[in-house]
N, C-alpha and C positions, 0 to 999 in steps of 0.2 A: 651365652654370647653367640655361640654358633647357631643356636635355635632361633634367636632373635634375628640374626642375619638372614637365615633361610626364610623366615617369615616375611622379612622386608623385600627380599628378592621376589618371592612368590607374589606378594602384594603388588609390586611394581609391574610384574608381567601381566597380571590380570588387569591392572589399571591401564597399562599401555595398550592392551587389546580392546578395551571398551569403546574408544572412539571409532574404531573401524567397523563395528557392528552396524550402525545406521548407514554407513557408506555402502556396505555390502548389500544391505537390504534395499537401498535405493537403486543400486545397479541391477538387482534381480527384478525389481518392479519395472525398471526401464526396459530391460530385456523382454519381459513378458508383454509390455505394451507394444514393442516393435513386432514381436511374434504375432500378436493378435491382429495388428494392422496388416501384416503380410498375409495371414490366413484369410482375413476378410477380403482383401484384394484378390487373392487367388480364387475364392469362392465366386466372386462377381465375374471374374474372367471365365471360369468354367461354365457358369450359368449363361453368360453371353454367347459362348461358343456353342453350347447345346441348343439354345434357342435359334441361332442363325443357321446351324446345321439342319435343324428340323424344318425351318422355313425353306431352305434351299432344296431339301429332299421332298417337300410336300408336293404331291402330284397336282398338275393343272386340273382345274375343275372340269370334269367330263359331262356331268349332268347339269344342263343349263336350268336355272331357276324357272319355276312356273311363270308363264307370261301373264303379267297382271296389268298390262297397259290398256290404253284407250282404243276403242274401235273408231277409226276416223273414216267416214264415208265407205264403210265396208272393209277397211284394212286395219289389221292389228298393228299397233305402235307401242311395243313394250316400254314401260317407263324406266326400266333398269339399263337401257342402252342409250348411247349417244349416236347421233346421225350426221352423215355428210350430205351435202346438197345433191350429190350424185347417187343417192340411195344406198350407200353402204352404211352398215352399222358397226359400232365399236363397243366391246364389253371388256372392262378392265378386270382381268383375272387376279392379278397381284401386282405389286410395284414393278413398273417397267415392262409388263407383259400384257398384251391385249389380244383379244380374239376378234376376228373380222368376218363379216358376212354381208348379205344383201337383205334389204327389208322385204316385207311381204308384197308390197306394191311392185318392187323390182322383180321379184320372183314371178309374179303374175305376168308382168310384161315379157319376161324372158320366155315363159311358157315351157312347152315340152322340147327343150333343146337337145341336140344330138350329142353334144359334148361340152366340156369346160376345160379351159387352159388356165393354169395358175403359175405364178413364179415359184422357183424352187427354193428349198431351205438354203440359207446363206446369202440369198440375194437381197440387196438393199432396195427398198421401194420408197417412193416419194409421194407425199400427200398431193392428190390431184393428178398424179401420173397414171397413164393407162396401164393397168397391170392384170386385169381379168378379161378373159375372152369367152364368149358364149357362141357356139356354133349351131346353125340351123339351116338345113336345106342348101348347103354350100355357101351360105353367107356368114359373116363374122360380125358380132356386135361387141364392142369393147366397153369396159367400165373402169372408172378411176379408183385409186386407192383412197380410203378415208383417212389413212394415217401414214406416218413416215417411220421407218425403222428396218430392222433386219428380220427377214422371214425365218422363223425357227421351226415351224411345223406346218404341214399341208394336210388338209382333210382328204385322205385317200378314198374314203367311203363315198364322198360326193363326186369324186372323179369317176369312180366306177359306176355310180348310180346318180346321175344328174337330177333324177326325179325328186331327190331329197330336198332340192331347192324349193320346190313348191309344196312338198309335204310338210316340211319343218324348217323354214328359213332361219328361225332364231335358235334352233337346236341342232339336230343332226345335219342340217344343211349348211353349217358354218364352213368357211373357206380356209382361213389362215390363222395361225398364231404368230404374233410379231413382237420382237423385242423393241421397245420404244424408249430410247434414252431421254428424249425431251417430251415428257408427258404434258407438261404445261403448255408448250407451244403447239403440240398436236391437238389437244382438246380445245384450245382457244379458237382454232379454225373450224370447229364443228358447229352445227346449228345450235343456237341458244335453246335450252330446254323448254322455255316458255313459248317458243315460236314453232315447235315441231308440229303440233296439231294443225295450225293454220297452214304451214308449209305443205303438209301432206294433203290437206283439203284442196288447196290450190292446184296441186299436181293431178289429183284425181279429176277435178273439174276440167283441167286442160286436156287430159287424156280423152275424156268423153267428147270434148269439142273436136279433137283431131280424128277420133274414131267413134262417131256416134253409133254406128252399127254394132259395136262391141259392148256397149253399155249394158245391154240385157244379159250378157254372159256373167256379170257379177251380181245379178239380182237374186240369185238363188240363196236360200238359207239366210234370209234377212239382209241381203245385200252383200254377203261375203263372197269373195271370188271363188269361182269353180270352173273346172275343165280347162281346156287349152284355148285361150282366146284366139290364137292364130291358126287353128287347124284348117280354116277355109280361106286364109289369106296367103299371099305370096311371101316368100322369104325376103325379098327385096323390101316389101312394105313393112315387114317385121323389123328389119334392120333400121330403116329410116325412122320409124316411130320410136323404137327402143333407144336408139342413139341420142335422140333429143333429150330424153329424161336421164340418161346416163352421163350427160354432159360431154359426149364424144362425137356429136354430129358435126 
């Protein structure tokens, strides 16, 4: 009798515990699912942090790509840049950061300048505002900014050696690096890409009309600019002509 009772009690205990097994298993699976979701989310967060950290630390491109643009009436117009009507160029280095310089035509117009004055880092410059100054023989010719934003870097090399403007206007002769919050608005006000060649051609023709005696100075090496166009001209004449093309006359 006692054996039978013991068996019944044992049987009931085993029977009572049986329904709890699927519940426990379900809870374990639910917990594992939550853990997997959390781990996956954590992995994505870490990857996003690493990628953004690498992008933030990536250095600004120092080596400008090889110029592959068209030669327009003797002047190089690289296709990878955007241009302002005042002869400044813009190169987008990374999101919201652009490098600024002057095109080869402007560098030829400026010639062998005595010095260059540029805004300082931290200064806000406006598109179309006079921000660059070129000094020659006691005269000053100003140039407008092709973009709007905060100056974050100034090319100290070109300040020390203004000749870099003529030697390599699209490379070592760059002027500023600028943080540009409104890229879309800034780029909208630059010359349309399909009109750049015609615009440059018209400017070269207008220059020769104003200074026909200087046309021969660009005829060497297949029409490429050479030498200092203004070495036999007055500084006042230089300023008057240059300012017309820099839109500051």
